[in-house]
N, C-alpha and C positions, 0 to 999 in steps of 0.2 A: 702445646702446639695444637694436637689433635683436639683438645675439648675446645679450642679457642675457634676454630673453622666452623662447626655447627652454630655457634654463637653468633659470628660475624653472618653467616647466611640467613640466621633467624633474625637478626636486626637490618638487612638489606630492605629497601622499599618494595613494597610490590606495587606494579603499574597496575592505574585504575582503567577500566573499561567502560565504554558507554552502557549507560544504565537503563536507559529512557524502553518503553515500550511500544510496542506494536503487535496488535493480534486481530484475527478475525472474531468479531463480536456478533455478527449477524447474518444470516444468508436468506434473500429470498428467490426461491425458485418454484416452479409449478410444475418441475419436469415429474416429480412422482405425489406430491401434496397439491391441491388446490388452495392456491394463496390469494386473498382478497387486495395484498399489495401489489400482485404482478398481475397487469391485464391480459397477458397472452401467456401461452407456454414456451415461447422463444426468447424469454427474457430471465436472465440470472444477474441479480445484484449481491454482489459480496460487500460487506461494509467491514471497514479496517478501523480500529480506533485506536491512536496513537498517542504517547505522550512523551516530550523529551526530555531527555537526560537533565536531572536537577540541578546540576551546576554547570555545564557544557550546553545543554539544550539540544546536542544530537540524539537525532531519531538512528534505531537499529534498522539494519534491512530487514525486510520479511518476505517469508515465502509463501504465495498464496496457492495452495496443491491443485492440481489437475483436477481434482475431484474430491467431494467431500458432502458436508452436511452441514446443518446449524450447530453450534457449540452448544446449546441448549439440549441436544438430542439427535435423533436420527429423522428430524423433522427438515423438508426442504433439501433434499438429496440432490446433487448438481453434479455434471460433469461436462466441463469446457473445452474438451476435445471439439474442434472444430469451429467452434463460435469465434466471434470478434470480438475485441474491445470497442464498444461503441461510442462510450461517454466515460466521463470519471468528474464525479462530483467532490468538491473539496470547501470543506466547512470547519473553520477555525473554532476553537473550543473558549472557554472563560479567559483562560491564559493563553491570549493570542502568539502567534508564531510570528518570526521577522518578517515585515513585508518582502515580497519577491523571492520565497524560497522557491526550489526547485524540487519537483518529483520527478522519478525515471520508473517506468516499467517495464521490466527486461523479461526475454524466455531465457530457456536455460543455455540456447545458444548465444545469447547477448543479445539479441535482436530487440530494439526498442520498440515496443510496441505504443508507446505514447508518442511517436513520430515527434520527439522533442516540442510536442505541443505544452507542455507542463514545466516549460525551461525559465526560470528567471522570474514568473509570473503569478506565483501563489499570492494573494491578498491575505492580509493580516486581520481582515475586520469583517469581510462580506463574503458569503459562500457563494461558491461558481460551480457551474456544471461546463466542462470543455468536452464539446465533442469531437472525436478522434478524426477530423478530415483535414488535410492540408489546406491552406488558403492558395496553394499555387497548384498548377494543374501536373498532372493527373490527378483528379479529383471525383469521387472518394475513392480513398486508398484504406482498408480496413486491414490490418493484419490477422491474420486467423490464429487462434491461439492451438498450439502443438506440443507444450510442455509447460512446467508449472511456471509460475511469473514470480517476478523478485520486485517488491515495491520498495524503493529508496527515498529517502526525502532529505535533501542536503541544504547548507547555506542557511539555517536557522541557528540563531546564537540565544534565543531567550531561554531560560530555565523554566523547566517544565511545561512547556508550550505544549496545547493540546490540538491536534488535527484529527477528523473524522473525515475517510474517504469510503465514497459509495464508486465501485466499481463495476459499469452497467455493461454485460455481455448479451449479444445477441446474435441469432443464428444466420442473420443477413440484415442489411442495412434497409 
């Protein structure tokens, strides 16, 4: 019996977890280095490239650090403290996601900086740029970044779907 228990444990199925990827692939900032892509020093663009799981299409939630730099080195150093999430660009890749996917962007306290403006409206075919201003008064209301952010994309069932996000931060509207 002592030999049988380790064998049974070894034969038990291991649960599979979502293996999609989402990572910061570019940062455009002129906070420390002048960049030709950023027209003024009050803007930081963090690009997040995501690929859904090969079987379920799910995307992992990804943390955008409060401060950092371009993944290719110490170029374009940024610090988002006190900035606002001004707009979010969403561009589907060659393997298109499910139409009407949802994206949420929350801070460490759980406050939704996206103000539900990215809920069930992600296009499977067209690039979109959504300004973070609600359609009802009072507007504009831009939440201030005060901690690391978590980007989560849900309601996608297309295996290996691709989405590129451009999170555009500004010092003021």
